[in-house]
N, C-alpha and C positions, 0 to 999 in steps of 0.2 A: 834312567831312562831320559834321552834329551828332548827337547820340545818338538823337533820334527817327527821323531817316532811317536810321540803322544798325539800330534796331529794327524799322522796316518791312521792311527787306531780311531780316533775321533771321527774322522771322516768316514772310516769303514763303518763304524757303529751308526752313524746318522744315516747312511745309506741303507744299512739294515732296517732301521727304523722306517724309512720312506717305502722301502721294497715291500715290506710286510703289512704296511698300513691298509692295503686293500683287503687282506684277510681279517683285520680287526673291523672294518667297515661292515663286512658281510655278516659278522657275528651280531652287530647293532641294528643295522637297517635292512629291511622295513620292519622287522618284528618288533622291536622295541622303540624306535623313534624314526622320525621322517629324516630324510637326507639332510634337509635344512637345519634341523636341530643339532645334527652332528657338526655342522659348520658353526653353528653358534657357540658350541661348547669348545671347539678347537680354537677358533679365533678368539673367542672372548677370554678363555683362561690364558692363552699364549700372550695376548696384549697385557693382561694383569701381571703376569710373571715377568715379562721383559721390563715394565716400568718399575717392578718391586726390585729387580736386578740393578736398575738405575739409581734407586733411592739407596741401595747398599754401597754402590760406587758411584757417587755423583760426578758427572762431567758436564760439558756444555751440552744443554738440552734443546737449544733453539735450532731453528732452520731459517734460511733466508727466505724473504718474501718472494723473490722471483723463482724459487724451487718449488712453492707450495702447489701449484697446479700440477707440476710434474710429479709430486709425491702422491697427489690424488689419483692421478691417471695410473700410476704404478700400483696403487692399493686396489683400483678396480680391476685391472688386468691380473695382478699377482696374487691377489687375496679373494676379492669378493667373486669375481667370475670364475677364476681358476678353481677355488675350493668348491664352489656350488657345482661345477661340471665335473670335479674330480670325484666327489662323494656320490653324485647322482650316477655317474658312469660306473663306479666300483660296485654300487649296489645292483647294478643291472648285468654286469659281465663278470667273468672269472678273474681272480687276481693275476693269473699268468698273462691274460690278455691285457690287463690294466698296466702291468709293469712293462711289457713288451711295447704296447702302444704309447706309453709314455716317453719312451725314447725318441718320439717324433719331435720333442722340443729342440735338440740341436739340429735337426733337419730344418725345422720350421725357421729357426734362428737364421740358417744360411740363407733361405729365401727371403726373409724379411730384412736381412742386411743388404741384400742385392738391391732391393726396391727403395729402401730407405736410406741406407749409407752408402749406396753404390759400390758395395765391395764386389770383386770380380767373382765370377763362377768359373773356375777351373775344370780341366777335364775331370780330376779326381772328385770334386765337388759333384759335377754333373752325374758321374757314375754312382757316386754314394747316394745321391737324391732318388735315382732311378732304382736302385737296389733297396733303399729304405722304404720307398712308397710301394714298391712291388711286394716287400715282405708284409707290410700292414695290409695291403689289399688281400694278399692271400690269407692272411690270419683272419680277416673279417669274412670274406666271400666263401671261402672253402672250409667251413666248419664241419667237425666230425658229428655224425648223428647223435652220438652219446654226450656231446658237449652242450648239455642243457643249460649250464649256467651262463653261457655267453650269449649276449644279444647283440644284433647290429646296432641298436639304439645305444646301448652302454658304450660300445666301442667307438661309436661316433661322438659321445660326450667326452670320452677319454683323449680322443684326437683334438677336439676343440680346446680341451683343457691344456693340452700340450702347446698348441699355438697360442693360447692366451698367456701362458707362462713364458713363451718365447718372447712376446711382445714387451712383457714386463722386464725381462732381462736386458732387451735392447734399449728401452727407455730409463732403465734403472742404472745403466752403465755410467752415465755423466755424474749421476749421485754418489756413485761409489768412488769416484775420482775426487769429489769434494769433501764427503763425510766418510766416517768409520762405517764399514759394513753393518756392524750392530746398532749403530745410529740409525742407518736407513732402515733396517728391518724393524726398529722400534716404531719410527713414525708410520712405515707402511701399513704394519699391523694395527696401529691405532685408528688410521683412516679407513681400513679395510673393515675394522669391527664396527665402526659408526655406520657402515653401510650394510654389513651383512646381519648384524643383530636385528635391526627393525624388520628385515625381509624374513627371517627365520624365526621370530619370536613365537608366532603362533605355533609353529611345530614344536619349538621348545617347551612350550606350555603343556603340550599334550604327550610328553614323554612318558612311557610306561615304567616308571621307577620300581613299581611293586613287582615287575616281571624279571628284574634282574637278579641273576645268580652270580656265583664266583667268576665263571668265565666271561659274563658280560661286564662286571666290574674290571676285570683284568684287561679286556680288549678296550674299554673306554680309557683306562689309564694309559695304556700303551699308546693308543692313537692321540689323546690329548696332551700328556706330558712328553711322551717318548717321540712320536712321530711328528710333533709340531714343535713345542718349545725347545727340547733337547736336541732334536735333529737340526733345527735351524742354528742353534747355538754352536753345535759341533762344526757345521759347515762354515760358519764365520770364522771359528778358530782354524780351520783348514785354510781358508782363502788368506788370513793374515799371516800364517805361518808357511804354508807351502805354495801360495800363489793360486789363482783361479784356474789355470790350466791344468795343473795336477790334480787339484780338488774335483774338477770336472770329470776327469777320466774314471772316477769312482762310480759314475752313473751306470757303468756296465755291470756293476755287481747287483743292482736292485733286481733285475729279472731272475738272478740265480736266488737270491734270498726269498722272493715271492714264489718262485717254483717249489723250493723245498719246503717252505712254510705250508704252501697250498696243498701239496701231495700229502704231507703229513698230518696236518689238522683238517683238512676238507677232503681229502681223497680225490683230488683233482688229477686227470690223467695227462701225462705229458706225450701227446700223439706224434707220430713222425712229421704230420703236416705242421705242428707248432714248432718243431725242431727245425724244419726247413725255413719257416717264416722268421724264426729268431736268428737264424744265421744270416739271413738276407739283411734283417734291420740292424744287427750287430755290425755287419761289414759296411753298411751304408752310413751308419753314424760314424764309424772309423775313418772312412774315406772323407766325409765332409769336415772332419777336424784334423785331417792329416797335415802335419808340419804347419799348424796355424800359429801365427806370432800373436801379439797382444791384439785382440779384436773382441767383437761381441760374443763369438762363439766360445770364449774362454770363461765367459760369466756363468757357466753352467753350475751354480749352486745347487740347483734342483730341489725344489721343494714341491711337494704336493701340498 
């Protein structure tokens, strides 16, 4: 098996972890722990593992002073704000809604790149924005009466999470051009942990460890090791081997994985309205990225 085939498999598995992470969140919160406690476990464990990985294969660990502020901003947008909004949103809405609305990231990148980087808005992008926003609005506003797991507040948190992550990708792009992606992620997680651990420590101290059963431990391991550390590692491998553009296209698989997992494990229904909304969102994301060359939209490493 050559390196490109391994990279394709790694990226697919990484997106499987990302897509199914919302199902794991529902298993843990709010019954066993507060959403902020999940954040502490995810980010705290990941940063320890990333630096342990560095100790096993030491390389240049420093960052330039002129980049420190950008690293801190990226950590705030890509880890602290992003993770808090994602877990809070996933706890309040359904996994299918979470995965579909997370596709707002590439749509938000297009808008941010227009205002910050002055990238042109083409007809394809305009149509894509309209389709994507329309699909998200349809998903949020026209809920089925039986869709008790989804709340407008949870949906709003997921959209804000996607926007926060889009800002991270735009701001992190210059860093990715100077440092290896794994080096960037290692430092971003470190700064993010320094912010998120104090915020979520009280919730972490109140975790109901006695209430954990086998499924709960499995969900926690899946979320902390799989959907955080391994998923980011696999995406970095994909970017280094396949490039950002090809790696980014795998974002489309996340709703598929989330839908299957949610239907099998939680009995969530895939209604015609969700299918219509999903079609609009998929079409919108495709159009805003259609025939894009090297730009911020190619930085779709996607992480929750």
